[in-house]
Phi, psi and omega in degrees: 000132180280151173230163190306305188278356175256006178299333185286355170294341177297343180293346177293343178286343179279145176268083185244006179055042180242012182085186183272121172281133180215148171272164183272356178226158179239138177265009178287143176088211187295126176242008176214150178250120183284126177264309173208194184300331185250339188247131172219158178230157180300141180273159168287140182279155179289128182277132176261339182214134181284113180247350175250162177283161186304322181294318178298313182299319180294319180294319178300312181294319180297315180297318179298311182296321178296320179294319179297315180297318180295322179290326177294328177282325181210094182297348180265007180281091187293337178300329182290331176291326175296316179299316180296319179299318178298320178297313182297318181296316179296314181295322178296321180293318184288318185271339185083000180274065190291322183301309181297310187285331175294317178292326176297317180295315178300321180306311183278329179292325178295333176295330179278311184291334179272353182276112184299330184276358184294142180278168185296324181297314179292320179299319179297313179301318180294317180293321178298314179291321181296321178297323178295319179296315181297324175297316180299328179268009177063028172265071194292319181297314178295322179299319179295318179297317181292319178298321178292328173299316179296319180299325180295335179272329185204113181253013185240015180247134186300318189302321183293329178288331174298316178296321179294319177302308184298314182293318180292324175299311182296326179279354180085014179268073192288325178295318178296321180297319179296316179297318179295322180292320177300318179295318179299316180295325181290331180278313184207096175285107182210189183305315185295318182284321178296320181294324177289322176299321178299313182297318180293324176296319178298315180302324184264016170089006181261079183294320179295318178294325178296317178297315181298317181293322180289329173299320177295322178298314179298316181294334181280346182263171177271125180306131180096338175296145182301318181296322179293316182288331171298314179297321180295318177296319178296323174299317176301319178298320179297318177297315183296320181290345175252017173084006182266081187294319183296315179294323177298312180301319180299315181294318179296317180294321178297317178300320179290332178291329178273326180227086180303141180067020177294114190297325181292326176288322177297319177294324176301313178295325176298321177296321178299312180296323176297316179302322181274004179066026174267076192291325179297316178296319180296320179296316180299316180293321179294320176299319179299316180296316180296325180297332178269318186214109186274072180278144180306317182296325179295315183293320178296322178296323178300317178298318178301318182294320177296323178296315180294332177280358180074023172260075188291329180293319179291321177300315180294322179299314180296314183295321178295323178290324176300313179300314181301315182288325175295319178296319176298322180298320178300318181293316185288341181284352185305329184269358185277152176294317178233132185256141175287124177280103186257023183303316181294314179299319180295316180300316182290324179293318178293325177297318180294330180263010175062030172265080195293322179294320177293319179300317179295318180303313183281328175296323177293324177296317179297315182292325181300326181284329186215070187298338181268358184284131184290326179292319179296322179288325176298318178297315178301316179301318183289321177297312179298321178300313181293335176276351181086011178265081190286332179296310178293325178300318181295321178303313183281330176297320178298320179292327179291340182263004191295336181269000180070030177300141179249050175271124187300319180296314179300314181296318183290317177300315179299320178299317178299319180296311181299317180297317180293330180278000176105350178265075187293321181299310179297320179300314180295323177299316180294320180292323176292321177298320178301317181291334176287327176291315178206131178284353186259078177280136182307128182300327180293328177289317178299322181288342181273359183300136180276000000 
C-alpha cells in the first residue's frame, strides 16, 4: 500500500541510472497489531534500511512492545496510547514515512481525546502530540486550534508552546509566535526552545542571532540523537545561507560522523557541492539521501541538479514523475484520517513543469489557508513573476519581506520582481542586499531573470 511520503519510491521505475530508490520501510504485510477481538492498533513497519542508530531502534521497539503488552492486559489503559503515539511520531521522523505514521498516531490519540473518562493530564498530552502530527501534515490551522485546546488544559508545560510557536509561524502570526517562544524559553531552555528561537530570529532578519541560538540548541542535545543532528544540519543551513560554506560543510560532516548516512546531512553536503557548481558530486550525494529517505524536496533537488548540469531531458523526466506521484498521492489520501496538505509541494512541482495555471491554483490554496505567511507570499510572488504578472508579483513580494528577513534567496527574488514591475532602483537594492548576505545566489534563480 502506498503512503504519501513513500510515493517517491515509484521513481525506481524510471530509467535514470541513479540506482534503486527505496523507502526505509515497507507497508507490505501486517499493518495492525491485534489487542483483542475489537481493538487493534497500527503496527510498526518492516525496516528495509537502518536509519536510526541501534540504541534508538531498540528503544522504539521496546516501548512499542511494552505498550502492546500493557494494552492486551488492560485495553482501557489510555497511557499506552500516548506511548504508542510517541513511538509513531519518532519512527515517522526518523524514517520519513510520515503518511503512515502520522495516521497511526492520530488513530491512537483519538482514542484518548474521544474518551470521556480521560483525565486532563492525559487529554493534554494527547492534544500536544496531535498538534505536532497536524503540523507535520501541514494542517496548520487545525494544528493551531488543537494546540490552543491543550493550552486551555495546561499553560505551564514547554511542549505546548512549541506547537503554538510552529503553528503561529505557519499561519503568519509572527508576534504571537515570538510571545509563545519567550514563554517556552522561560519554562524550559533546551534544544526545542533554542531551535525555535533561532528560526524566529532568522525570520526577523537576525542571522547572527539565529546561528548563536542554533549553536545553543546543538549543545543542549545529546550527540548522535536524531533531534541533535537535525539541529546541527539546520545550523549548517544557516551558515550556508549566509555564504559561510566551510562552516556549513563542517556541521554536515560532523552530523554524518555521529549518524552515518543521515539523509539531511547528505543533502546539506549536496547543497554545498551545488553552491560550488560541482554538480556531479551534488547528484551523487542527493542520490544517497534519496536511497535512504525519498523526500519530495530531495527528488526535486535532483531534478534541479540535472538541469544545472544541462541534462534537461533527465530533469524533465524526474519532474514529470514527481507531479504524477503527487497527483496519485492526493487521490490515495481520500481514505486517510488526516491528509497531508500538499498545496505548496504541488504548486512548486507544477511551476517546475511549467504548468503555470496549475501552479497558481495550488499556490492560491496555500495562501488562502495562511495569508500572512511570508513563505506562502514568496511562492505567490514567484508564480506571478514566472507568469509575467509583475504587478501582482510585487504585491506578494512586499508581503514576503514584511518581517525583514535577510534570506538571500528571498531578497534576490524580490529584487527581480520589483525590477520587472518597473521599480528598478528598489529591485537593484534588494538584489545587492541579497549578495551581501551571501554571494552564492542559486543559479536557477539567476537564470530565471527577465
